KELO-421527 format. One record per residue (C-alpha): residue number from 1; x, y, z; residue in three letters. Coordinates in steps of 0.5 Angstrom, whole numbers. Layout:
KELO-421527
<nugu k="NUM" east="X" north="Y" up="Z" r="ALA"/>
...
END
This chain:
KELO-421527
<nugu k="1" east="0" north="0" up="0" r="MET"/>
<nugu k="2" east="3" north="7" up="-2" r="ALA"/>
<nugu k="3" east="5" north="12" up="4" r="ASN"/>
<nugu k="4" east="4" north="19" up="3" r="ALA"/>
<nugu k="5" east="11" north="20" up="0" r="ASP"/>
<nugu k="6" east="10" north="15" up="-5" r="ASP"/>
<nugu k="7" east="3" north="18" up="-7" r="GLU"/>
<nugu k="8" east="6" north="25" up="-7" r="PHE"/>
<nugu k="9" east="11" north="23" up="-12" r="LEU"/>
<nugu k="10" east="5" north="19" up="-16" r="GLN"/>
<nugu k="11" east="1" north="25" up="-17" r="ARG"/>
<nugu k="12" east="7" north="30" up="-19" r="LEU"/>
<nugu k="13" east="4" north="34" up="-26" r="PRO"/>
<nugu k="14" east="8" north="31" up="-32" r="VAL"/>
<nugu k="15" east="9" north="37" up="-37" r="LEU"/>
<nugu k="16" east="10" north="35" up="-44" r="ARG"/>
<nugu k="17" east="11" north="42" up="-47" r="GLU"/>
<nugu k="18" east="18" north="45" up="-45" r="PHE"/>
<nugu k="19" east="15" north="52" up="-45" r="GLY"/>
<nugu k="20" east="10" north="50" up="-40" r="ASP"/>
<nugu k="21" east="16" north="49" up="-35" r="VAL"/>
<nugu k="22" east="16" north="56" up="-33" r="ALA"/>
<nugu k="23" east="9" north="56" up="-31" r="ASP"/>
<nugu k="24" east="9" north="55" up="-24" r="THR"/>
<nugu k="25" east="2" north="54" up="-23" r="LEU"/>
<nugu k="26" east="3" north="47" up="-26" r="LYS"/>
<nugu k="27" east="8" north="45" up="-20" r="TYR"/>
<nugu k="28" east="6" north="41" up="-14" r="GLU"/>
<nugu k="29" east="9" north="44" up="-7" r="PRO"/>
<nugu k="30" east="14" north="39" up="-4" r="LEU"/>
<nugu k="31" east="10" north="36" up="3" r="PRO"/>
<nugu k="32" east="12" north="39" up="10" r="ASP"/>
<nugu k="33" east="18" north="34" up="13" r="GLY"/>
<nugu k="34" east="21" north="34" up="6" r="TRP"/>
<nugu k="35" east="28" north="37" up="5" r="ALA"/>
<nugu k="36" east="33" north="38" up="0" r="LEU"/>
<nugu k="37" east="40" north="35" up="-1" r="ALA"/>
<nugu k="38" east="44" north="40" up="-4" r="VAL"/>
<nugu k="39" east="52" north="39" up="-6" r="ALA"/>
<nugu k="40" east="57" north="42" up="-11" r="ASP"/>
<nugu k="41" east="64" north="42" up="-12" r="VAL"/>
<nugu k="42" east="68" north="47" up="-9" r="ILE"/>
<nugu k="43" east="72" north="52" up="-14" r="ASN"/>
<nugu k="44" east="69" north="48" up="-20" r="SER"/>
<nugu k="45" east="72" north="53" up="-25" r="THR"/>
<nugu k="46" east="79" north="52" up="-22" r="GLY"/>
<nugu k="47" east="78" north="44" up="-24" r="ALA"/>
<nugu k="48" east="75" north="46" up="-31" r="ILE"/>
<nugu k="49" east="81" north="51" up="-32" r="ASP"/>
<nugu k="50" east="85" north="45" up="-31" r="SER"/>
<nugu k="51" east="82" north="41" up="-36" r="GLY"/>
<nugu k="52" east="78" north="36" up="-31" r="ARG"/>
<nugu k="53" east="71" north="37" up="-34" r="TYR"/>
<nugu k="54" east="69" north="30" up="-33" r="LYS"/>
<nugu k="55" east="71" north="29" up="-26" r="ALA"/>
<nugu k="56" east="67" north="35" up="-24" r="VAL"/>
<nugu k="57" east="61" north="33" up="-28" r="ASN"/>
<nugu k="58" east="62" north="26" up="-25" r="MET"/>
<nugu k="59" east="62" north="28" up="-18" r="ALA"/>
<nugu k="60" east="55" north="32" up="-19" r="GLY"/>
<nugu k="61" east="52" north="26" up="-22" r="ALA"/>
<nugu k="62" east="55" north="22" up="-17" r="GLY"/>
<nugu k="63" east="51" north="25" up="-12" r="VAL"/>
<nugu k="64" east="44" north="23" up="-15" r="ILE"/>
<nugu k="65" east="47" north="16" up="-16" r="SER"/>
<nugu k="66" east="49" north="15" up="-9" r="ALA"/>
<nugu k="67" east="42" north="18" up="-6" r="LEU"/>
<nugu k="68" east="38" north="14" up="-11" r="LEU"/>
<nugu k="69" east="42" north="7" up="-10" r="ASN"/>
<nugu k="70" east="42" north="8" up="-2" r="ALA"/>
<nugu k="71" east="35" north="10" up="-1" r="LEU"/>
<nugu k="72" east="32" north="5" up="-7" r="GLN"/>
<nugu k="73" east="28" north="11" up="-9" r="LYS"/>
<nugu k="74" east="29" north="12" up="-16" r="PHE"/>
<nugu k="75" east="23" north="17" up="-17" r="ASP"/>
<nugu k="76" east="26" north="22" up="-13" r="LEU"/>
<nugu k="77" east="26" north="29" up="-16" r="PRO"/>
<nugu k="78" east="33" north="31" up="-17" r="PHE"/>
<nugu k="79" east="36" north="36" up="-22" r="VAL"/>
<nugu k="80" east="43" north="36" up="-25" r="PHE"/>
<nugu k="81" east="47" north="42" up="-25" r="GLY"/>
<nugu k="82" east="54" north="40" up="-28" r="GLY"/>
<nugu k="83" east="58" north="41" up="-22" r="ASP"/>
<nugu k="84" east="53" north="39" up="-17" r="GLY"/>
<nugu k="85" east="46" north="37" up="-16" r="ALA"/>
<nugu k="86" east="39" north="38" up="-12" r="VAL"/>
<nugu k="87" east="35" north="32" up="-9" r="VAL"/>
<nugu k="88" east="29" north="32" up="-6" r="ALA"/>
<nugu k="89" east="29" north="27" up="0" r="ILE"/>
<nugu k="90" east="23" north="25" up="4" r="PRO"/>
<nugu k="91" east="22" north="25" up="12" r="PRO"/>
<nugu k="92" east="24" north="18" up="13" r="ALA"/>
<nugu k="93" east="30" north="18" up="9" r="SER"/>
<nugu k="94" east="33" north="24" up="11" r="ILE"/>
<nugu k="95" east="38" north="21" up="16" r="ASP"/>
<nugu k="96" east="40" north="16" up="11" r="ALA"/>
<nugu k="97" east="41" north="21" up="6" r="ALA"/>
<nugu k="98" east="46" north="25" up="11" r="ARG"/>
<nugu k="99" east="50" north="19" up="12" r="GLU"/>
<nugu k="100" east="50" north="18" up="4" r="THR"/>
<nugu k="101" east="52" north="25" up="3" r="LEU"/>
<nugu k="102" east="58" north="24" up="8" r="ALA"/>
<nugu k="103" east="61" north="18" up="4" r="ARG"/>
<nugu k="104" east="60" north="22" up="-3" r="VAL"/>
<nugu k="105" east="64" north="28" up="0" r="LEU"/>
<nugu k="106" east="70" north="22" up="2" r="SER"/>
<nugu k="107" east="69" north="19" up="-5" r="TRP"/>
<nugu k="108" east="70" north="26" up="-9" r="VAL"/>
<nugu k="109" east="76" north="28" up="-4" r="ARG"/>
<nugu k="110" east="80" north="21" up="-4" r="ASP"/>
<nugu k="111" east="78" north="19" up="-11" r="ASP"/>
<nugu k="112" east="77" north="25" up="-15" r="MET"/>
<nugu k="113" east="82" north="29" up="-12" r="GLU"/>
<nugu k="114" east="76" north="35" up="-11" r="LEU"/>
<nugu k="115" east="73" north="38" up="-6" r="ALA"/>
<nugu k="116" east="66" north="38" up="-5" r="MET"/>
<nugu k="117" east="61" north="41" up="0" r="ARG"/>
<nugu k="118" east="54" north="38" up="2" r="ALA"/>
<nugu k="119" east="48" north="40" up="6" r="SER"/>
<nugu k="120" east="41" north="38" up="8" r="ILE"/>
<nugu k="121" east="36" north="44" up="8" r="VAL"/>
<nugu k="122" east="29" north="43" up="11" r="PRO"/>
<nugu k="123" east="23" north="45" up="7" r="VAL"/>
<nugu k="124" east="20" north="49" up="13" r="GLU"/>
<nugu k="125" east="26" north="53" up="14" r="ASP"/>
<nugu k="126" east="26" north="55" up="6" r="ILE"/>
<nugu k="127" east="19" north="57" up="7" r="ARG"/>
<nugu k="128" east="20" north="61" up="13" r="ARG"/>
<nugu k="129" east="25" north="65" up="9" r="HIS"/>
<nugu k="130" east="20" north="67" up="4" r="GLY"/>
<nugu k="131" east="21" north="62" up="-1" r="HIS"/>
<nugu k="132" east="18" north="55" up="-3" r="ASP"/>
<nugu k="133" east="20" north="49" up="-7" r="VAL"/>
<nugu k="134" east="15" north="46" up="-12" r="ARG"/>
<nugu k="135" east="16" north="40" up="-17" r="VAL"/>
<nugu k="136" east="13" north="38" up="-23" r="ALA"/>
<nugu k="137" east="16" north="33" up="-28" r="ARG"/>
<nugu k="138" east="18" north="34" up="-36" r="PHE"/>
<nugu k="139" east="17" north="28" up="-40" r="GLN"/>
<nugu k="140" east="24" north="28" up="-44" r="ALA"/>
<nugu k="141" east="22" north="21" up="-48" r="SER"/>
<nugu k="142" east="17" north="16" up="-47" r="ASP"/>
<nugu k="143" east="21" north="12" up="-42" r="ASP"/>
<nugu k="144" east="24" north="18" up="-38" r="VAL"/>
<nugu k="145" east="21" north="24" up="-34" r="SER"/>
<nugu k="146" east="26" north="29" up="-30" r="TYR"/>
<nugu k="147" east="24" north="33" up="-25" r="ALA"/>
<nugu k="148" east="23" north="41" up="-25" r="MET"/>
<nugu k="149" east="24" north="46" up="-19" r="PHE"/>
<nugu k="150" east="20" north="52" up="-18" r="SER"/>
<nugu k="151" east="19" north="57" up="-12" r="GLY"/>
<nugu k="152" east="26" north="60" up="-11" r="GLY"/>
<nugu k="153" east="27" north="55" up="-5" r="GLY"/>
<nugu k="154" east="33" north="51" up="-9" r="SER"/>
<nugu k="155" east="37" north="57" up="-10" r="SER"/>
<nugu k="156" east="36" north="59" up="-3" r="TRP"/>
<nugu k="157" east="38" north="52" up="-1" r="ALA"/>
<nugu k="158" east="44" north="52" up="-5" r="GLU"/>
<nugu k="159" east="46" north="59" up="-3" r="ALA"/>
<nugu k="160" east="46" north="57" up="5" r="ARG"/>
<nugu k="161" east="50" north="51" up="3" r="MET"/>
<nugu k="162" east="55" north="56" up="0" r="LYS"/>
<nugu k="163" east="55" north="60" up="6" r="ALA"/>
<nugu k="164" east="56" north="54" up="11" r="GLY"/>
<nugu k="165" east="49" north="53" up="14" r="ASP"/>
<nugu k="166" east="46" north="46" up="15" r="TYR"/>
<nugu k="167" east="53" north="43" up="13" r="GLY"/>
<nugu k="168" east="55" north="35" up="13" r="ILE"/>
<nugu k="169" east="62" north="33" up="15" r="ALA"/>
<nugu k="170" east="66" north="28" up="10" r="SER"/>
<nugu k="171" east="66" north="21" up="12" r="ALA"/>
<nugu k="172" east="73" north="18" up="14" r="PRO"/>
<nugu k="173" east="78" north="16" up="9" r="ALA"/>
<nugu k="174" east="76" north="10" up="5" r="GLY"/>
<nugu k="175" east="68" north="11" up="6" r="SER"/>
<nugu k="176" east="65" north="10" up="-1" r="ARG"/>
<nugu k="177" east="57" north="11" up="-3" r="PRO"/>
<nugu k="178" east="54" north="6" up="-7" r="ASP"/>
<nugu k="179" east="55" north="8" up="-14" r="LEU"/>
<nugu k="180" east="52" north="2" up="-18" r="SER"/>
<nugu k="181" east="50" north="5" up="-25" r="GLY"/>
<nugu k="182" east="54" north="11" up="-25" r="LEU"/>
<nugu k="183" east="58" north="11" up="-32" r="SER"/>
<nugu k="184" east="62" north="16" up="-36" r="CYS"/>
<nugu k="185" east="64" north="12" up="-42" r="ARG"/>
<nugu k="186" east="62" north="17" up="-48" r="TRP"/>
<nugu k="187" east="66" north="21" up="-53" r="ASP"/>
<nugu k="188" east="65" north="29" up="-53" r="PRO"/>
<nugu k="189" east="60" north="30" up="-57" r="ILE"/>
<nugu k="190" east="62" north="36" up="-63" r="ALA"/>
<nugu k="191" east="57" north="41" up="-65" r="ALA"/>
<nugu k="192" east="54" north="40" up="-71" r="THR"/>
<nugu k="193" east="50" north="47" up="-72" r="GLN"/>
<nugu k="194" east="55" north="51" up="-70" r="GLY"/>
<nugu k="195" east="57" north="52" up="-62" r="ARG"/>
<nugu k="196" east="55" north="48" up="-56" r="ILE"/>
<nugu k="197" east="52" north="53" up="-51" r="VAL"/>
<nugu k="198" east="50" north="53" up="-44" r="SER"/>
<nugu k="199" east="45" north="58" up="-42" r="ILE"/>
<nugu k="200" east="42" north="60" up="-35" r="ILE"/>
<nugu k="201" east="37" north="65" up="-34" r="VAL"/>
<nugu k="202" east="34" north="67" up="-28" r="MET"/>
<nugu k="203" east="28" north="72" up="-26" r="PRO"/>
<nugu k="204" east="30" north="78" up="-23" r="GLN"/>
<nugu k="205" east="27" north="78" up="-16" r="PRO"/>
<nugu k="206" east="22" north="84" up="-18" r="ALA"/>
<nugu k="207" east="21" north="82" up="-25" r="GLY"/>
<nugu k="208" east="15" north="81" up="-29" r="ASP"/>
<nugu k="209" east="14" north="73" up="-28" r="MET"/>
<nugu k="210" east="9" north="73" up="-34" r="GLU"/>
<nugu k="211" east="14" north="76" up="-38" r="ALA"/>
<nugu k="212" east="19" north="71" up="-36" r="PHE"/>
<nugu k="213" east="15" north="66" up="-38" r="ARG"/>
<nugu k="214" east="14" north="69" up="-45" r="ARG"/>
<nugu k="215" east="22" north="69" up="-45" r="LEU"/>
<nugu k="216" east="23" north="62" up="-44" r="VAL"/>
<nugu k="217" east="18" north="60" up="-49" r="HIS"/>
<nugu k="218" east="22" north="65" up="-54" r="THR"/>
<nugu k="219" east="28" north="62" up="-52" r="LEU"/>
<nugu k="220" east="26" north="54" up="-53" r="ALA"/>
<nugu k="221" east="23" north="56" up="-60" r="ASP"/>
<nugu k="222" east="30" north="60" up="-62" r="LEU"/>
<nugu k="223" east="34" north="54" up="-60" r="SER"/>
<nugu k="224" east="29" north="49" up="-64" r="ASN"/>
<nugu k="225" east="34" north="50" up="-71" r="VAL"/>
<nugu k="226" east="33" north="43" up="-74" r="ASP"/>
<nugu k="227" east="26" north="40" up="-70" r="GLY"/>
<nugu k="228" east="30" north="37" up="-65" r="ARG"/>
<nugu k="229" east="30" north="43" up="-60" r="ASP"/>
<nugu k="230" east="37" north="44" up="-60" r="GLY"/>
<nugu k="231" east="39" north="37" up="-58" r="HIS"/>
<nugu k="232" east="46" north="37" up="-57" r="PRO"/>
<nugu k="233" east="46" north="29" up="-58" r="VAL"/>
<nugu k="234" east="45" north="26" up="-65" r="PRO"/>
<nugu k="235" east="39" north="22" up="-66" r="ALA"/>
<nugu k="236" east="43" north="16" up="-67" r="SER"/>
<nugu k="237" east="47" north="17" up="-60" r="GLY"/>
<nugu k="238" east="54" north="19" up="-58" r="PRO"/>
<nugu k="239" east="60" north="14" up="-59" r="ASP"/>
<nugu k="240" east="63" north="11" up="-53" r="VAL"/>
<nugu k="241" east="71" north="12" up="-52" r="SER"/>
<nugu k="242" east="77" north="8" up="-50" r="PHE"/>
<nugu k="243" east="82" north="13" up="-48" r="ALA"/>
<nugu k="244" east="79" north="17" up="-43" r="ASP"/>
<nugu k="245" east="79" north="20" up="-36" r="GLU"/>
<nugu k="246" east="72" north="17" up="-35" r="GLY"/>
<nugu k="247" east="74" north="10" up="-36" r="VAL"/>
<nugu k="248" east="79" north="11" up="-30" r="VAL"/>
<nugu k="249" east="74" north="15" up="-26" r="LEU"/>
<nugu k="250" east="68" north="10" up="-27" r="GLU"/>
<nugu k="251" east="73" north="4" up="-25" r="SER"/>
<nugu k="252" east="75" north="8" up="-19" r="LYS"/>
<nugu k="253" east="68" north="9" up="-17" r="ALA"/>
<nugu k="254" east="66" north="2" up="-17" r="LEU"/>
<nugu k="255" east="72" north="-1" up="-13" r="SER"/>
<nugu k="256" east="73" north="-1" up="-6" r="PRO"/>
<nugu k="257" east="78" north="5" up="-4" r="TYR"/>
<nugu k="258" east="85" north="3" up="-5" r="GLY"/>
<nugu k="259" east="83" north="-4" up="-8" r="ALA"/>
<nugu k="260" east="88" north="-3" up="-14" r="GLY"/>
<nugu k="261" east="87" north="-10" up="-17" r="TRP"/>
<nugu k="262" east="80" north="-10" up="-17" r="ASP"/>
<nugu k="263" east="80" north="-3" up="-20" r="ARG"/>
<nugu k="264" east="84" north="-6" up="-26" r="VAL"/>
<nugu k="265" east="79" north="-12" up="-26" r="ARG"/>
<nugu k="266" east="74" north="-7" up="-27" r="LYS"/>
<nugu k="267" east="77" north="-3" up="-32" r="MET"/>
<nugu k="268" east="78" north="-9" up="-36" r="VAL"/>
<nugu k="269" east="71" north="-10" up="-36" r="GLY"/>
<nugu k="270" east="69" north="-3" up="-38" r="ILE"/>
<nugu k="271" east="74" north="-3" up="-44" r="LEU"/>
<nugu k="272" east="71" north="-10" up="-46" r="ALA"/>
<nugu k="273" east="64" north="-7" up="-45" r="GLN"/>
<nugu k="274" east="66" north="-1" up="-50" r="ILE"/>
<nugu k="275" east="69" north="-6" up="-55" r="MET"/>
<nugu k="276" east="63" north="-10" up="-55" r="LEU"/>
<nugu k="277" east="58" north="-4" up="-56" r="VAL"/>
<nugu k="278" east="63" north="-1" up="-62" r="LYS"/>
<nugu k="279" east="63" north="-8" up="-65" r="THR"/>
<nugu k="280" east="55" north="-9" up="-65" r="LEU"/>
<nugu k="281" east="54" north="-2" up="-67" r="SER"/>
<nugu k="282" east="59" north="-3" up="-73" r="LYS"/>
<nugu k="283" east="55" north="-9" up="-75" r="PHE"/>
<nugu k="284" east="48" north="-6" up="-72" r="ASP"/>
<nugu k="285" east="48" north="-13" up="-68" r="GLY"/>
<nugu k="286" east="45" north="-15" up="-62" r="SER"/>
<nugu k="287" east="47" north="-19" up="-56" r="LEU"/>
<nugu k="288" east="41" north="-23" up="-53" r="GLY"/>
<nugu k="289" east="36" north="-17" up="-51" r="ARG"/>
<nugu k="290" east="42" north="-12" up="-52" r="PHE"/>
<nugu k="291" east="42" north="-8" up="-58" r="SER"/>
<nugu k="292" east="48" north="-3" up="-58" r="ALA"/>
<nugu k="293" east="45" north="2" up="-64" r="ASN"/>
<nugu k="294" east="38" north="2" up="-60" r="GLU"/>
<nugu k="295" east="41" north="3" up="-54" r="TYR"/>
<nugu k="296" east="45" north="9" up="-57" r="ARG"/>
<nugu k="297" east="39" north="12" up="-60" r="ARG"/>
<nugu k="298" east="35" north="11" up="-53" r="GLY"/>
<nugu k="299" east="41" north="15" up="-50" r="VAL"/>
<nugu k="300" east="39" north="21" up="-54" r="ALA"/>
<nugu k="301" east="32" north="21" up="-53" r="ARG"/>
<nugu k="302" east="33" north="20" up="-45" r="ASN"/>
<nugu k="303" east="38" north="26" up="-45" r="THR"/>
<nugu k="304" east="37" north="31" up="-40" r="ASP"/>
<nugu k="305" east="39" north="38" up="-44" r="PHE"/>
<nugu k="306" east="34" north="42" up="-42" r="ARG"/>
<nugu k="307" east="31" north="44" up="-35" r="LYS"/>
<nugu k="308" east="28" north="49" up="-30" r="PHE"/>
<nugu k="309" east="31" north="50" up="-23" r="GLU"/>
<nugu k="310" east="28" north="56" up="-21" r="ASP"/>
<nugu k="311" east="30" north="59" up="-28" r="GLY"/>
<nugu k="312" east="32" north="56" up="-34" r="LEU"/>
<nugu k="313" east="38" north="52" up="-36" r="LYS"/>
<nugu k="314" east="40" north="49" up="-42" r="MET"/>
<nugu k="315" east="45" north="46" up="-46" r="THR"/>
<nugu k="316" east="44" north="47" up="-54" r="VAL"/>
<nugu k="317" east="47" north="46" up="-61" r="ASP"/>
<nugu k="318" east="46" north="52" up="-65" r="ILE"/>
<nugu k="319" east="49" north="56" up="-70" r="GLY"/>
<nugu k="320" east="51" north="63" up="-70" r="PRO"/>
<nugu k="321" east="45" north="67" up="-73" r="GLY"/>
<nugu k="322" east="40" north="64" up="-67" r="ARG"/>
<nugu k="323" east="46" north="65" up="-62" r="LEU"/>
<nugu k="324" east="46" north="72" up="-64" r="ALA"/>
<nugu k="325" east="38" north="72" up="-63" r="GLU"/>
<nugu k="326" east="38" north="69" up="-57" r="ILE"/>
<nugu k="327" east="43" north="74" up="-54" r="ARG"/>
<nugu k="328" east="39" north="80" up="-56" r="ALA"/>
<nugu k="329" east="33" north="77" up="-53" r="ARG"/>
<nugu k="330" east="37" north="76" up="-47" r="LEU"/>
<nugu k="331" east="40" north="83" up="-47" r="ASP"/>
<nugu k="332" east="33" north="86" up="-48" r="GLU"/>
<nugu k="333" east="30" north="82" up="-42" r="ALA"/>
<nugu k="334" east="35" north="84" up="-38" r="ARG"/>
<nugu k="335" east="35" north="91" up="-39" r="ALA"/>
<nugu k="336" east="27" north="91" up="-38" r="ALA"/>
<nugu k="337" east="28" north="88" up="-31" r="GLY"/>
<nugu k="338" east="26" north="81" up="-33" r="VAL"/>
<nugu k="339" east="32" north="77" up="-32" r="CYS"/>
<nugu k="340" east="39" north="76" up="-31" r="HIS"/>
<nugu k="341" east="43" north="71" up="-35" r="PHE"/>
<nugu k="342" east="50" north="67" up="-36" r="GLY"/>
<nugu k="343" east="52" north="64" up="-43" r="LEU"/>
<nugu k="344" east="58" north="60" up="-45" r="HIS"/>
<nugu k="345" east="60" north="57" up="-51" r="GLU"/>
<nugu k="346" east="64" north="51" up="-53" r="GLN"/>
<nugu k="347" east="66" north="46" up="-59" r="ASP"/>
<nugu k="348" east="63" north="40" up="-55" r="GLU"/>
<nugu k="349" east="58" north="37" up="-50" r="ALA"/>
<nugu k="350" east="60" north="32" up="-45" r="LEU"/>
<nugu k="351" east="55" north="26" up="-42" r="MET"/>
<nugu k="352" east="55" north="23" up="-36" r="THR"/>
<nugu k="353" east="50" north="17" up="-34" r="CYS"/>
<nugu k="354" east="46" north="13" up="-29" r="ILE"/>
<nugu k="355" east="44" north="7" up="-32" r="VAL"/>
<nugu k="356" east="40" north="2" up="-27" r="PRO"/>
<nugu k="357" east="40" north="-3" up="-33" r="SER"/>
<nugu k="358" east="43" north="-3" up="-40" r="ALA"/>
<nugu k="359" east="37" north="-7" up="-42" r="VAL"/>
<nugu k="360" east="32" north="-3" up="-39" r="ARG"/>
<nugu k="361" east="30" north="3" up="-43" r="ARG"/>
<nugu k="362" east="29" north="8" up="-36" r="ASN"/>
<nugu k="363" east="37" north="10" up="-37" r="HIS"/>
<nugu k="364" east="38" north="17" up="-35" r="MET"/>
<nugu k="365" east="43" north="22" up="-38" r="HIS"/>
<nugu k="366" east="46" north="28" up="-36" r="PHE"/>
<nugu k="367" east="49" north="33" up="-41" r="VAL"/>
<nugu k="368" east="54" north="39" up="-40" r="ASP"/>
<nugu k="369" east="58" north="43" up="-44" r="GLY"/>
<nugu k="370" east="65" north="40" up="-45" r="ALA"/>
<nugu k="371" east="69" north="46" up="-43" r="MET"/>
<nugu k="372" east="66" north="50" up="-37" r="GLY"/>
<nugu k="373" east="59" north="49" up="-39" r="GLY"/>
<nugu k="374" east="54" north="51" up="-33" r="TYR"/>
<nugu k="375" east="59" north="52" up="-28" r="ALA"/>
<nugu k="376" east="62" north="57" up="-33" r="THR"/>
<nugu k="377" east="55" north="60" up="-35" r="ALA"/>
<nugu k="378" east="54" north="61" up="-27" r="ALA"/>
<nugu k="379" east="60" north="65" up="-26" r="THR"/>
<nugu k="380" east="58" north="70" up="-32" r="TYR"/>
<nugu k="381" east="51" north="70" up="-28" r="LEU"/>
<nugu k="382" east="53" north="71" up="-22" r="LYS"/>
<nugu k="383" east="58" north="77" up="-24" r="ALA"/>
<nugu k="384" east="52" north="80" up="-28" r="GLN"/>
<nugu k="385" east="47" north="80" up="-22" r="MET"/>
<nugu k="386" east="53" north="83" up="-18" r="GLY"/>
<nugu k="387" east="53" north="89" up="-22" r="LYS"/>
<nugu k="388" east="45" north="90" up="-22" r="ALA"/>
END
């Protein structure tokens, strides 16, 4: 029999037109007693400047993977932010989520050689400070829907985390979360229309929300260059990669801390799976229930390249003409007091994945710009907001 938390998840509105994500009346309030788990990589821009794009993205996706695995609730609302994540946690799971995040911090420090911070922020505290957390889902494909957040609560929780509030201490060295299914095997995905552009657009605090909703519709329309909404992943799917940091990171994530030989075995297994996918793809073959080319097409369909987390975030593949139009609309909206924005261009996109099973169709894929992505766009956004 479903409990109240399961019933909330089952009744979440499902949006099928992306332009509707800015209509906050279509969202459902997060119930009292829930909390937001928030985490991000400290100085992610420095890590990105050092070329560690995949490590930053994998750390962010690892937060989601670890919490879903630990809580065994794969329908929890979450948003991947490039260098971090936000996950809604039901009351009965808050203690387990806190322990899991402590283990994530240890894993990121020990294996990724990055610093991460994390907090768990009660929704009651968010509401006491004048914000809300409202949730809906956007149907990205027939097989996967992704959560969208509105109400300003997610942004407030992230700001409090960065200020040191509600903080979680790292678990002892060698502590590991369960990262089963976390994968980072894909080649960088080159732009085909012109540039891969990571865009963050936030409403100004006293701005016209109806004008902001119209702006989101306009940006979605302008991104739809080829009938695929600016999707940065080809319809045929991405290619897998041998010589890549992602294989090393994945083998570490799936091995006990310091277990050298086990890590080597995991790496050999991953490389063998990559070889299998490449071979099956070349000959359009299958192995049992697994079709490599159908899986790759499913990756494209299921990719989370557009989202709403108190504002619009998207990583799209667009040409110079459309990009100029988007910049012009954003500049106009900012001057009119409607929004602040950050925008970052690059030549390629990167993908990180959570794959519960390769033969099921509900695998989840997160895309970001390969040379700064959302983290760099957020830096531009903050600089612009500081000048307001």
